[in-house]
N, CA, C and O atoms as a GROMACS GRO file, in nm:
protein
  556
    1UNK      N    1   0.594  -0.825   1.524
    1UNK     CA    2   0.504  -0.852   1.446
    1UNK      C    3   0.546  -0.855   1.298
    1UNK      O    4   0.553  -0.745   1.243
    2UNK      N    5   0.572  -0.958   1.230
    2UNK     CA    6   0.628  -0.939   1.046
    2UNK      C    7   0.536  -0.886   0.982
    2UNK      O    8   0.417  -0.904   1.007
    3UNK      N    9   0.581  -0.812   0.892
    3UNK     CA   10   0.491  -0.754   0.777
    3UNK      C   11   0.408  -0.829   0.724
    3UNK      O   12   0.302  -0.770   0.702
    4UNK      N   13   0.410  -0.952   0.688
    4UNK     CA   14   0.325  -1.035   0.629
    4UNK      C   15   0.196  -1.046   0.722
    4UNK      O   16   0.081  -1.016   0.690
    5UNK      N   17   0.241  -1.096   0.849
    5UNK     CA   18   0.146  -1.124   0.960
    5UNK      C   19  -0.008  -0.992   0.965
    5UNK      O   20  -0.129  -0.998   0.946
    6UNK      N   21   0.112  -0.865   1.011
    6UNK     CA   22   0.050  -0.748   0.995
    6UNK      C   23  -0.044  -0.708   0.895
    6UNK      O   24  -0.157  -0.662   0.908
    7UNK      N   25   0.031  -0.737   0.783
    7UNK     CA   26  -0.082  -0.676   0.675
    7UNK      C   27  -0.188  -0.786   0.605
    7UNK      O   28  -0.296  -0.750   0.560
    8UNK      N   29  -0.148  -0.905   0.602
    8UNK     CA   30  -0.214  -0.978   0.583
    8UNK      C   31  -0.342  -1.074   0.684
    8UNK      O   32  -0.445  -1.129   0.643
    9UNK      N   33  -0.289  -1.067   0.816
    9UNK     CA   34  -0.358  -1.130   0.909
    9UNK      C   35  -0.434  -0.987   0.997
    9UNK      O   36  -0.556  -0.974   0.986
   10UNK      N   37  -0.393  -0.935   1.040
   10UNK     CA   38  -0.435  -0.826   1.131
   10UNK      C   39  -0.469  -0.671   1.083
   10UNK      O   40  -0.463  -0.584   1.170
   11UNK      N   41  -0.497  -0.642   0.980
   11UNK     CA   42  -0.507  -0.532   0.903
   11UNK      C   43  -0.664  -0.508   0.864
   11UNK      O   44  -0.702  -0.532   0.749
   12UNK      N   45  -0.733  -0.471   0.941
   12UNK     CA   46  -0.864  -0.462   0.901
   12UNK      C   47  -0.915  -0.381   0.762
   12UNK      O   48  -1.011  -0.426   0.700
   13UNK      N   49  -0.865  -0.297   0.731
   13UNK     CA   50  -0.856  -0.200   0.617
   13UNK      C   51  -0.820  -0.309   0.509
   13UNK      O   52  -0.892  -0.332   0.412
   14UNK      N   53  -0.705  -0.373   0.534
   14UNK     CA   54  -0.657  -0.462   0.435
   14UNK      C   55  -0.757  -0.586   0.376
   14UNK      O   56  -0.760  -0.642   0.266
   15UNK      N   57  -0.829  -0.599   0.484
   15UNK     CA   58  -0.904  -0.726   0.490
   15UNK      C   59  -1.017  -0.678   0.412
   15UNK      O   60  -1.053  -0.753   0.321
   16UNK      N   61  -1.086  -0.558   0.430
   16UNK     CA   62  -1.191  -0.497   0.352
   16UNK      C   63  -1.150  -0.472   0.214
   16UNK      O   64  -1.222  -0.493   0.117
   17UNK      N   65  -1.035  -0.426   0.210
   17UNK     CA   66  -1.004  -0.431   0.051
   17UNK      C   67  -0.982  -0.535  -0.045
   17UNK      O   68  -1.005  -0.520  -0.165
   18UNK      N   69  -0.932  -0.657   0.014
   18UNK     CA   70  -0.871  -0.771   0.001
   18UNK      C   71  -0.735  -0.781  -0.039
   18UNK      O   72  -0.694  -0.865  -0.119
   19UNK      N   73  -0.666  -0.696   0.017
   19UNK     CA   74  -0.501  -0.689  -0.007
   19UNK      C   75  -0.455  -0.810   0.048
   19UNK      O   76  -0.495  -0.864   0.151
   20UNK      N   77  -0.349  -0.854  -0.044
   20UNK     CA   78  -0.259  -0.965   0.009
   20UNK      C   79  -0.117  -0.907  -0.008
   20UNK      O   80  -0.091  -0.862  -0.120
   21UNK      N   81  -0.030  -0.901   0.077
   21UNK     CA   82   0.096  -0.894   0.060
   21UNK      C   83   0.185  -1.019   0.044
   21UNK      O   84   0.201  -1.109   0.126
   22UNK      N   85   0.246  -1.003  -0.094
   22UNK     CA   86   0.302  -1.135  -0.146
   22UNK      C   87   0.437  -1.119  -0.124
   22UNK      O   88   0.500  -1.220  -0.094
   23UNK      N   89   0.503  -0.998  -0.135
   23UNK     CA   90   0.675  -1.016  -0.115
   23UNK      C   91   0.724  -0.897  -0.035
   23UNK      O   92   0.694  -0.780  -0.058
   24UNK      N   93   0.806  -0.941   0.063
   24UNK     CA   94   0.869  -0.848   0.132
   24UNK      C   95   1.016  -0.856   0.143
   24UNK      O   96   1.088  -0.953   0.168
   25UNK      N   97   1.042  -0.744   0.123
   25UNK     CA   98   1.209  -0.725   0.153
   25UNK      C   99   1.246  -0.588   0.204
   25UNK      O  100   1.172  -0.492   0.179
   26UNK      N  101   1.355  -0.576   0.273
   26UNK     CA  102   1.383  -0.442   0.366
   26UNK      C  103   1.358  -0.338   0.290
   26UNK      O  104   1.440  -0.310   0.204
   27UNK      N  105   1.256  -0.269   0.303
   27UNK     CA  106   1.262  -0.124   0.234
   27UNK      C  107   1.141  -0.163   0.081
   27UNK      O  108   1.110  -0.075   0.001
   28UNK      N  109   1.098  -0.286   0.074
   28UNK     CA  110   1.058  -0.308  -0.079
   28UNK      C  111   0.927  -0.391  -0.028
   28UNK      O  112   0.932  -0.460   0.074
   29UNK      N  113   0.820  -0.380  -0.099
   29UNK     CA  114   0.684  -0.460  -0.080
   29UNK      C  115   0.623  -0.500  -0.219
   29UNK      O  116   0.632  -0.422  -0.314
   30UNK      N  117   0.571  -0.599  -0.227
   30UNK     CA  118   0.497  -0.631  -0.319
   30UNK      C  119   0.335  -0.694  -0.261
   30UNK      O  120   0.317  -0.764  -0.161
   31UNK      N  121   0.221  -0.638  -0.367
   31UNK     CA  122   0.081  -0.702  -0.329
   31UNK      C  123  -0.003  -0.714  -0.438
   31UNK      O  124   0.035  -0.702  -0.555
   32UNK      N  125  -0.123  -0.737  -0.400
   32UNK     CA  126  -0.268  -0.750  -0.484
   32UNK      C  127  -0.382  -0.733  -0.421
   32UNK      O  128  -0.407  -0.754  -0.302
   33UNK      N  129  -0.473  -0.683  -0.530
   33UNK     CA  130  -0.582  -0.693  -0.480
   33UNK      C  131  -0.676  -0.782  -0.596
   33UNK      O  132  -0.657  -0.749  -0.712
   34UNK      N  133  -0.765  -0.879  -0.573
   34UNK     CA  134  -0.811  -0.920  -0.679
   34UNK      C  135  -0.989  -0.858  -0.681
   34UNK      O  136  -1.085  -0.871  -0.605
   35UNK      N  137  -0.971  -0.803  -0.780
   35UNK     CA  138  -1.082  -0.704  -0.802
   35UNK      C  139  -1.216  -0.780  -0.798
   35UNK      O  140  -1.230  -0.878  -0.871
   36UNK      N  141  -1.324  -0.736  -0.710
   36UNK     CA  142  -1.469  -0.781  -0.694
   36UNK      C  143  -1.579  -0.699  -0.749
   36UNK      O  144  -1.551  -0.585  -0.784
   37UNK      N  145  -1.688  -0.739  -0.760
   37UNK     CA  146  -1.798  -0.626  -0.773
   37UNK      C  147  -1.804  -0.525  -0.665
   37UNK      O  148  -1.845  -0.415  -0.700
   38UNK      N  149  -1.772  -0.539  -0.546
   38UNK     CA  150  -1.779  -0.439  -0.451
   38UNK      C  151  -1.693  -0.314  -0.474
   38UNK      O  152  -1.727  -0.202  -0.436
   39UNK      N  153  -1.594  -0.339  -0.531
   39UNK     CA  154  -1.480  -0.254  -0.607
   39UNK      C  155  -1.537  -0.175  -0.700
   39UNK      O  156  -1.495  -0.060  -0.704
   40UNK      N  157  -1.630  -0.212  -0.784
   40UNK     CA  158  -1.648  -0.124  -0.874
   40UNK      C  159  -1.728   0.003  -0.857
   40UNK      O  160  -1.809   0.029  -0.767
   41UNK      N  161  -1.695   0.070  -0.949
   41UNK     CA  162  -1.804   0.220  -0.994
   41UNK      C  163  -1.942   0.208  -1.057
   41UNK      O  164  -2.028   0.294  -1.070
   42UNK      N  165  -1.940   0.047  -1.100
   42UNK     CA  166  -2.057   0.051  -1.208
   42UNK      C  167  -2.128  -0.100  -1.178
   42UNK      O  168  -2.061  -0.202  -1.161
   43UNK      N  169  -2.239  -0.096  -1.175
   43UNK     CA  170  -2.315  -0.207  -1.163
   43UNK      C  171  -2.328  -0.320  -1.291
   43UNK      O  172  -2.362  -0.438  -1.286
   44UNK      N  173  -2.291  -0.243  -1.394
   44UNK     CA  174  -2.284  -0.319  -1.539
   44UNK      C  175  -2.141  -0.373  -1.588
   44UNK      O  176  -2.129  -0.443  -1.688
   45UNK      N  177  -2.017  -0.330  -1.495
   45UNK     CA  178  -1.901  -0.377  -1.562
   45UNK      C  179  -1.793  -0.361  -1.421
   45UNK      O  180  -1.815  -0.294  -1.320
   46UNK      N  181  -1.701  -0.425  -1.445
   46UNK     CA  182  -1.598  -0.430  -1.338
   46UNK      C  183  -1.515  -0.318  -1.356
   46UNK      O  184  -1.424  -0.328  -1.438
   47UNK      N  185  -1.533  -0.186  -1.279
   47UNK     CA  186  -1.451  -0.078  -1.326
   47UNK      C  187  -1.376  -0.047  -1.168
   47UNK      O  188  -1.472  -0.046  -1.090
   48UNK      N  189  -1.294  -0.030  -1.116
   48UNK     CA  190  -1.260   0.005  -0.995
   48UNK      C  191  -1.250   0.126  -0.968
   48UNK      O  192  -1.201   0.208  -1.045
   49UNK      N  193  -1.309   0.162  -0.816
   49UNK     CA  194  -1.311   0.298  -0.792
   49UNK      C  195  -1.197   0.334  -0.762
   49UNK      O  196  -1.119   0.248  -0.722
   50UNK      N  197  -1.150   0.480  -0.774
   50UNK     CA  198  -1.030   0.526  -0.749
   50UNK      C  199  -0.949   0.475  -0.650
   50UNK      O  200  -0.839   0.418  -0.653
   51UNK      N  201  -1.046   0.514  -0.537
   51UNK     CA  202  -0.975   0.422  -0.373
   51UNK      C  203  -0.947   0.323  -0.399
   51UNK      O  204  -0.836   0.324  -0.346
   52UNK      N  205  -0.959   0.190  -0.457
   52UNK     CA  206  -0.893   0.068  -0.466
   52UNK      C  207  -0.766   0.088  -0.507
   52UNK      O  208  -0.690   0.069  -0.413
   53UNK      N  209  -0.707   0.119  -0.613
   53UNK     CA  210  -0.545   0.132  -0.649
   53UNK      C  211  -0.505   0.229  -0.567
   53UNK      O  212  -0.390   0.212  -0.528
   54UNK      N  213  -0.573   0.354  -0.516
   54UNK     CA  214  -0.488   0.417  -0.399
   54UNK      C  215  -0.473   0.363  -0.268
   54UNK      O  216  -0.376   0.379  -0.194
   55UNK      N  217  -0.586   0.291  -0.242
   55UNK     CA  218  -0.579   0.188  -0.108
   55UNK      C  219  -0.473   0.071  -0.114
   55UNK      O  220  -0.426   0.028  -0.009
   56UNK      N  221  -0.438   0.023  -0.230
   56UNK     CA  222  -0.349  -0.056  -0.244
   56UNK      C  223  -0.222  -0.005  -0.235
   56UNK      O  224  -0.140  -0.051  -0.155
   57UNK      N  225  -0.194   0.099  -0.321
   57UNK     CA  226  -0.074   0.189  -0.333
   57UNK      C  227  -0.035   0.240  -0.208
   57UNK      O  228   0.084   0.217  -0.190
   58UNK      N  229  -0.096   0.311  -0.099
   58UNK     CA  230  -0.098   0.345   0.019
   58UNK      C  231  -0.062   0.238   0.135
   58UNK      O  232   0.032   0.254   0.212
   59UNK      N  233  -0.137   0.143   0.138
   59UNK     CA  234  -0.113   0.019   0.194
   59UNK      C  235  -0.002  -0.050   0.203
   59UNK      O  236   0.036  -0.102   0.308
   60UNK      N  237   0.067  -0.057   0.078
   60UNK     CA  238   0.208  -0.114   0.021
   60UNK      C  239   0.292  -0.054   0.069
   60UNK      O  240   0.392  -0.098   0.125
   61UNK      N  241   0.252   0.095   0.046
   61UNK     CA  242   0.401   0.193   0.109
   61UNK      C  243   0.413   0.175   0.243
   61UNK      O  244   0.523   0.146   0.289
   62UNK      N  245   0.301   0.190   0.328
   62UNK     CA  246   0.299   0.165   0.486
   62UNK      C  247   0.385   0.020   0.515
   62UNK      O  248   0.468  -0.017   0.598
   63UNK      N  249   0.334  -0.024   0.429
   63UNK     CA  250   0.426  -0.210   0.450
   63UNK      C  251   0.556  -0.216   0.427
   63UNK      O  252   0.634  -0.294   0.482
   64UNK      N  253   0.588  -0.120   0.332
   64UNK     CA  254   0.745  -0.062   0.300
   64UNK      C  255   0.812  -0.033   0.392
   64UNK      O  256   0.912  -0.094   0.429
   65UNK      N  257   0.755   0.084   0.449
   65UNK     CA  258   0.808   0.150   0.560
   65UNK      C  259   0.797   0.058   0.681
   65UNK      O  260   0.884   0.092   0.762
   66UNK      N  261   0.735  -0.030   0.720
   66UNK     CA  262   0.733  -0.102   0.812
   66UNK      C  263   0.831  -0.236   0.817
   66UNK      O  264   0.872  -0.293   0.918
   67UNK      N  265   0.851  -0.265   0.699
   67UNK     CA  266   0.963  -0.347   0.660
   67UNK      C  267   1.081  -0.300   0.690
   67UNK      O  268   1.174  -0.381   0.702
   68UNK      N  269   1.104  -0.161   0.708
   68UNK     CA  270   1.238  -0.080   0.763
   68UNK      C  271   1.245  -0.069   0.913
   68UNK      O  272   1.347  -0.082   0.980
   69UNK      N  273   1.108  -0.041   0.962
   69UNK     CA  274   1.114   0.012   1.120
   69UNK      C  275   1.047  -0.088   1.201
   69UNK      O  276   1.055  -0.076   1.323
   70UNK      N  277   0.985  -0.176   1.154
   70UNK     CA  278   0.900  -0.285   1.205
   70UNK      C  279   0.734  -0.236   1.216
   70UNK      O  280   0.647  -0.316   1.249
   71UNK      N  281   0.715  -0.140   1.194
   71UNK     CA  282   0.570  -0.092   1.222
   71UNK      C  283   0.513   0.043   1.140
   71UNK      O  284   0.566   0.152   1.163
   72UNK      N  285   0.419   0.034   1.056
   72UNK     CA  286   0.361   0.134   0.988
   72UNK      C  287   0.372   0.264   1.025
   72UNK      O  288   0.380   0.254   1.147
   73UNK      N  289   0.376   0.356   1.005
   73UNK     CA  290   0.354   0.521   1.021
   73UNK      C  291   0.239   0.548   0.941
   73UNK      O  292   0.209   0.480   0.843
   74UNK      N  293   0.157   0.676   0.993
   74UNK     CA  294   0.078   0.734   0.963
   74UNK      C  295   0.099   0.796   0.807
   74UNK      O  296   0.215   0.807   0.769
   75UNK      N  297  -0.011   0.837   0.715
   75UNK     CA  298   0.058   0.877   0.603
   75UNK      C  299   0.040   1.028   0.602
   75UNK      O  300  -0.073   1.072   0.620
   76UNK      N  301   0.148   1.114   0.580
   76UNK     CA  302   0.103   1.237   0.578
   76UNK      C  303   0.098   1.316   0.451
   76UNK      O  304   0.065   1.434   0.462
   77UNK      N  305   0.125   1.271   0.335
   77UNK     CA  306   0.103   1.330   0.220
   77UNK      C  307   0.106   1.226   0.090
   77UNK      O  308   0.191   1.137   0.102
   78UNK      N  309   0.047   1.224   0.000
   78UNK     CA  310   0.066   1.126  -0.127
   78UNK      C  311  -0.007   1.207  -0.232
   78UNK      O  312  -0.113   1.269  -0.231
   79UNK      N  313   0.100   1.183  -0.339
   79UNK     CA  314   0.024   1.224  -0.477
   79UNK      C  315  -0.012   1.096  -0.545
   79UNK      O  316   0.037   0.988  -0.509
   80UNK      N  317  -0.086   1.106  -0.629
   80UNK     CA  318  -0.129   0.998  -0.689
   80UNK      C  319  -0.160   1.015  -0.840
   80UNK      O  320  -0.251   1.093  -0.867
   81UNK      N  321  -0.093   0.949  -0.947
   81UNK     CA  322  -0.102   0.967  -1.084
   81UNK      C  323  -0.187   0.859  -1.156
   81UNK      O  324  -0.115   0.765  -1.191
   82UNK      N  325  -0.314   0.844  -1.189
   82UNK     CA  326  -0.401   0.753  -1.232
   82UNK      C  327  -0.359   0.742  -1.376
   82UNK      O  328  -0.356   0.856  -1.424
   83UNK      N  329  -0.330   0.664  -1.450
   83UNK     CA  330  -0.309   0.662  -1.607
   83UNK      C  331  -0.373   0.575  -1.656
   83UNK      O  332  -0.366   0.580  -1.778
   84UNK      N  333  -0.447   0.477  -1.611
   84UNK     CA  334  -0.554   0.394  -1.681
   84UNK      C  335  -0.648   0.311  -1.592
   84UNK      O  336  -0.592   0.256  -1.497
   85UNK      N  337  -0.794   0.292  -1.607
   85UNK     CA  338  -0.883   0.194  -1.527
   85UNK      C  339  -0.815   0.101  -1.476
   85UNK      O  340  -0.710   0.072  -1.534
   86UNK      N  341  -0.842   0.049  -1.390
   86UNK     CA  342  -0.842  -0.104  -1.335
   86UNK      C  343  -0.969  -0.160  -1.352
   86UNK      O  344  -1.065  -0.132  -1.280
   87UNK      N  345  -0.969  -0.239  -1.449
   87UNK     CA  346  -1.089  -0.371  -1.478
   87UNK      C  347  -1.059  -0.498  -1.437
   87UNK      O  348  -1.137  -0.589  -1.466
   88UNK      N  349  -0.969  -0.518  -1.381
   88UNK     CA  350  -0.960  -0.649  -1.335
   88UNK      C  351  -0.836  -0.694  -1.197
   88UNK      O  352  -0.846  -0.593  -1.128
   89UNK      N  353  -0.768  -0.754  -1.150
   89UNK     CA  354  -0.710  -0.777  -1.071
   89UNK      C  355  -0.607  -0.644  -1.077
   89UNK      O  356  -0.602  -0.583  -1.184
   90UNK      N  357  -0.530  -0.601  -0.971
   90UNK     CA  358  -0.436  -0.530  -0.953
   90UNK      C  359  -0.292  -0.566  -0.870
   90UNK      O  360  -0.282  -0.634  -0.768
   91UNK      N  361  -0.223  -0.523  -0.918
   91UNK     CA  362  -0.095  -0.580  -0.841
   91UNK      C  363   0.005  -0.428  -0.842
   91UNK      O  364   0.016  -0.343  -0.930
   92UNK      N  365   0.066  -0.435  -0.712
   92UNK     CA  366   0.180  -0.330  -0.694
   92UNK      C  367   0.302  -0.362  -0.610
   92UNK      O  368   0.331  -0.461  -0.542
   93UNK      N  369   0.370  -0.241  -0.640
   93UNK     CA  370   0.502  -0.240  -0.534
   93UNK      C  371   0.535  -0.117  -0.498
   93UNK      O  372   0.522  -0.019  -0.570
   94UNK      N  373   0.587  -0.118  -0.363
   94UNK     CA  374   0.618   0.011  -0.297
   94UNK      C  375   0.749   0.013  -0.261
   94UNK      O  376   0.780  -0.090  -0.202
   95UNK      N  377   0.831   0.084  -0.273
   95UNK     CA  378   0.973   0.084  -0.244
   95UNK      C  379   0.998   0.230  -0.151
   95UNK      O  380   0.947   0.337  -0.183
   96UNK      N  381   1.087   0.212  -0.029
   96UNK     CA  382   1.128   0.339   0.044
   96UNK      C  383   1.244   0.397  -0.043
   96UNK      O  384   1.347   0.334  -0.069
   97UNK      N  385   1.214   0.532  -0.088
   97UNK     CA  386   1.345   0.589  -0.158
   97UNK      C  387   1.408   0.695  -0.038
   97UNK      O  388   1.517   0.748  -0.059
   98UNK      N  389   1.341   0.721   0.078
   98UNK     CA  390   1.402   0.760   0.184
   98UNK      C  391   1.376   0.757   0.316
   98UNK      O  392   1.271   0.810   0.351
   99UNK      N  393   1.444   0.709   0.398
   99UNK     CA  394   1.402   0.689   0.579
   99UNK      C  395   1.516   0.775   0.662
   99UNK      O  396   1.633   0.750   0.689
  100UNK      N  397   1.425   0.892   0.692
  100UNK     CA  398   1.482   0.946   0.831
  100UNK      C  399   1.391   0.956   0.939
  100UNK      O  400   1.274   0.920   0.951
  101UNK      N  401   1.470   1.014   1.015
  101UNK     CA  402   1.428   1.018   1.180
  101UNK      C  403   1.273   1.054   1.206
  101UNK      O  404   1.208   1.006   1.299
  102UNK      N  405   1.214   1.162   1.096
  102UNK     CA  406   1.084   1.230   1.125
  102UNK      C  407   1.007   1.146   1.013
  102UNK      O  408   0.893   1.108   1.041
  103UNK      N  409   1.052   1.119   0.905
  103UNK     CA  410   0.968   1.092   0.783
  103UNK      C  411   1.043   1.010   0.672
  103UNK      O  412   1.164   0.993   0.657
  104UNK      N  413   0.942   0.965   0.603
  104UNK     CA  414   1.019   0.862   0.483
  104UNK      C  415   0.921   0.878   0.387
  104UNK      O  416   0.803   0.909   0.402
  105UNK      N  417   1.007   0.846   0.250
  105UNK     CA  418   0.959   0.883   0.109
  105UNK      C  419   0.898   0.738   0.062
  105UNK      O  420   0.957   0.641   0.109
  106UNK      N  421   0.809   0.718  -0.009
  106UNK     CA  422   0.802   0.595  -0.092
  106UNK      C  423   0.725   0.584  -0.207
  106UNK      O  424   0.618   0.642  -0.222
  107UNK      N  425   0.772   0.522  -0.278
  107UNK     CA  426   0.714   0.554  -0.411
  107UNK      C  427   0.649   0.410  -0.467
  107UNK      O  428   0.711   0.307  -0.443
  108UNK      N  429   0.538   0.403  -0.534
  108UNK     CA  430   0.480   0.273  -0.552
  108UNK      C  431   0.396   0.283  -0.703
  108UNK      O  432   0.367   0.386  -0.764
  109UNK      N  433   0.375   0.167  -0.734
  109UNK     CA  434   0.324   0.167  -0.890
  109UNK      C  435   0.245   0.051  -0.901
  109UNK      O  436   0.286  -0.065  -0.900
  110UNK      N  437   0.134   0.089  -0.910
  110UNK     CA  438   0.026   0.005  -0.942
  110UNK      C  439   0.015  -0.037  -1.110
  110UNK      O  440   0.034   0.037  -1.207
  111UNK      N  441  -0.028  -0.201  -1.106
  111UNK     CA  442  -0.022  -0.237  -1.267
  111UNK      C  443  -0.125  -0.343  -1.269
  111UNK      O  444  -0.172  -0.399  -1.170
  112UNK      N  445  -0.157  -0.366  -1.400
  112UNK     CA  446  -0.262  -0.468  -1.409
  112UNK      C  447  -0.214  -0.616  -1.458
  112UNK      O  448  -0.092  -0.622  -1.471
  113UNK      N  449  -0.269  -0.713  -1.481
  113UNK     CA  450  -0.252  -0.858  -1.501
  113UNK      C  451  -0.137  -0.862  -1.632
  113UNK      O  452  -0.072  -0.964  -1.658
  114UNK      N  453  -0.127  -0.754  -1.697
  114UNK     CA  454  -0.065  -0.726  -1.857
  114UNK      C  455   0.072  -0.627  -1.832
  114UNK      O  456   0.158  -0.583  -1.907
  115UNK      N  457   0.047  -0.615  -1.697
  115UNK     CA  458   0.174  -0.539  -1.646
  115UNK      C  459   0.172  -0.393  -1.683
  115UNK      O  460   0.270  -0.325  -1.653
  116UNK      N  461   0.074  -0.340  -1.742
  116UNK     CA  462   0.040  -0.214  -1.772
  116UNK      C  463   0.034  -0.114  -1.688
  116UNK      O  464  -0.081  -0.118  -1.643
  117UNK      N  465   0.096  -0.017  -1.634
  117UNK     CA  466   0.112   0.105  -1.520
  117UNK      C  467  -0.065   0.138  -1.521
  117UNK      O  468  -0.124   0.164  -1.626
  118UNK      N  469  -0.127   0.132  -1.404
  118UNK     CA  470  -0.266   0.180  -1.377
  118UNK      C  471  -0.243   0.327  -1.296
  118UNK      O  472  -0.309   0.430  -1.307
  119UNK      N  473  -0.126   0.299  -1.211
  119UNK     CA  474  -0.132   0.425  -1.143
  119UNK      C  475   0.012   0.432  -1.059
  119UNK      O  476   0.068   0.327  -1.030
  120UNK      N  477   0.069   0.560  -1.022
  120UNK     CA  478   0.196   0.563  -0.966
  120UNK      C  479   0.162   0.668  -0.848
  120UNK      O  480   0.081   0.760  -0.861
  121UNK      N  481   0.229   0.644  -0.743
  121UNK     CA  482   0.239   0.727  -0.628
  121UNK      C  483   0.371   0.753  -0.569
  121UNK      O  484   0.468   0.677  -0.575
  122UNK      N  485   0.365   0.899  -0.494
  122UNK     CA  486   0.470   0.923  -0.418
  122UNK      C  487   0.421   0.962  -0.269
  122UNK      O  488   0.338   1.052  -0.268
  123UNK      N  489   0.452   0.918  -0.164
  123UNK     CA  490   0.395   0.963  -0.034
  123UNK      C  491   0.521   0.970   0.053
  123UNK      O  492   0.631   0.917   0.038
  124UNK      N  493   0.467   1.054   0.153
  124UNK     CA  494   0.542   1.102   0.272
  124UNK      C  495   0.461   1.070   0.387
  124UNK      O  496   0.350   1.119   0.408
  125UNK      N  497   0.523   0.977   0.466
  125UNK     CA  498   0.510   0.904   0.586
  125UNK      C  499   0.574   0.957   0.678
  125UNK      O  500   0.676   1.023   0.658
  126UNK      N  501   0.516   0.935   0.805
  126UNK     CA  502   0.571   0.984   0.961
  126UNK      C  503   0.625   0.841   0.977
  126UNK      O  504   0.573   0.729   0.966
  127UNK      N  505   0.772   0.893   1.014
  127UNK     CA  506   0.897   0.772   1.078
  127UNK      C  507   0.790   0.766   1.245
  127UNK      O  508   0.717   0.856   1.288
  128UNK      N  509   0.811   0.664   1.292
  128UNK     CA  510   0.749   0.668   1.431
  128UNK      C  511   0.879   0.591   1.544
  128UNK      O  512   0.838   0.578   1.660
  129UNK      N  513   0.970   0.561   1.529
  129UNK     CA  514   1.033   0.505   1.635
  129UNK      C  515   1.075   0.587   1.725
  129UNK      O  516   1.162   0.669   1.697
  130UNK      N  517   1.020   0.579   1.850
  130UNK     CA  518   1.062   0.644   1.973
  130UNK      C  519   1.090   0.577   2.049
  130UNK      O  520   1.007   0.493   2.085
  131UNK      N  521   1.241   0.580   2.119
  131UNK     CA  522   1.273   0.465   2.209
  131UNK      C  523   1.224   0.311   2.175
  131UNK      O  524   1.195   0.233   2.266
  132UNK      N  525   1.220   0.284   2.077
  132UNK     CA  526   1.217   0.162   2.006
  132UNK      C  527   1.067   0.103   2.006
  132UNK      O  528   1.036  -0.012   1.975
  133UNK      N  529   0.985   0.204   2.044
  133UNK     CA  530   0.839   0.173   2.013
  133UNK      C  531   0.775   0.292   1.901
  133UNK      O  532   0.830   0.401   1.883
  134UNK      N  533   0.631   0.242   1.822
  134UNK     CA  534   0.597   0.310   1.778
  134UNK      C  535   0.465   0.378   1.829
  134UNK      O  536   0.362   0.311   1.841
  135UNK      N  537   0.468   0.471   1.849
  135UNK     CA  538   0.326   0.552   1.908
  135UNK      C  539   0.176   0.548   1.873
  135UNK      O  540   0.073   0.563   1.939
  136UNK      N  541   0.206   0.518   1.728
  136UNK     CA  542   0.080   0.533   1.644
  136UNK      C  543   0.010   0.370   1.655
  136UNK      O  544  -0.112   0.353   1.652
  137UNK      N  545   0.102   0.265   1.667
  137UNK     CA  546   0.082   0.132   1.686
  137UNK      C  547   0.074   0.096   1.814
  137UNK      O  548  -0.036   0.062   1.860
  138UNK      N  549   0.206   0.099   1.905
  138UNK     CA  550   0.198   0.050   2.046
  138UNK      C  551   0.152   0.101   2.149
  138UNK      O  552   0.195   0.076   2.261
  139UNK      N  553   0.031   0.201   2.116
  139UNK     CA  554   0.002   0.269   2.254
  139UNK      C  555  -0.112   0.212   2.272
  139UNK      O  556  -0.178   0.236   2.373
   0.00000   0.00000   0.00000
């Protein structure tokens, strides 16, 4: 299954978030979430809960890793720096900066429609290829 199909068609949490993966290259992905009322912290204004940009960054990071090995691995650790609030649609990119036999490191950036950085992440993910299979996805 390719990354577009996995993350746009068969990823329940991504569907819940409204995630759309828009670009995939080996070790790099882009995507977006169109902000809706159910993402908001407030009834009176559209202001995304911090879990929304985090969910986009973490999901895109897993997709970037999947673009290298064919399937996403579980998140081991992520640091997120929130730089400004998300008050509209959010866009992200994630790039694998290290891919090893046991772990991979992925950096992501989340921006708004004006290309202002909303958040950045650096995450460590378990790489999972064991005899050509991913035990977390293929079991």
